[in-house]
N, C-alpha and C positions, 0 to 999 in steps of 0.2 A: 178026298182025302189029301191026295197028292198037294192041292192047293194050299191047305192048311200047313203042310210041310214046308213050302215054298215061303209062306208067310213067316212062319217061325225063324226060317234061316236068313230071312232079311231084316226081320226085326231084331234079332239077337245083335248083331254089330252095331245097330243104332243105340240100343239100351247100354250095351257096354260103352259106347263112346259117351254118353250122356252121363253114366254113373261114376265112371273112372275120375273126371273131375272133382265129382261132389265128394266121392270117397276122399281123395286126395286132399281136399281142402278140409275136410272134417278131421284127418290124421294131423295135418299141419296146426289146425286150431287147438286140438288135444295137447300137441307137443309143446306150443306157445304157452297154454295154460300152466302145464307142467314146470315149464322153465321158469315162468314169471313167479310161481311160487318159490321155486328155489332161490330166486334173488330176494324175495321177501324175508325168508329164512337167513339168509347171509347178511341182509342188512340189520335184521333184529340182532343177530349175533355179535355185530360190529357195535350196536349200541350197548349191549350187555357188558362187551369187553371194555369199551369206553367208560361205563359207570363203575366196573370193577377197578380199572386203572385209576379213577378219581378218589374211591373209597381206599385204596392201598397207599396212595400218594399223601393223604390226611394223616395217616398213622406215623 
């Protein structure tokens, strides 16, 4: 029983070392996707604003 306890204690730091970068990368990808969608919305709003300015200048 003591052997399993020692194995668990040696495996946990290894798993944490391997999982932390993976979790960090997944969070960065999520944030990047979120930020890119915001830039798409801003670009669409600029296009709409330009179209509205064209319509208003014709009148």
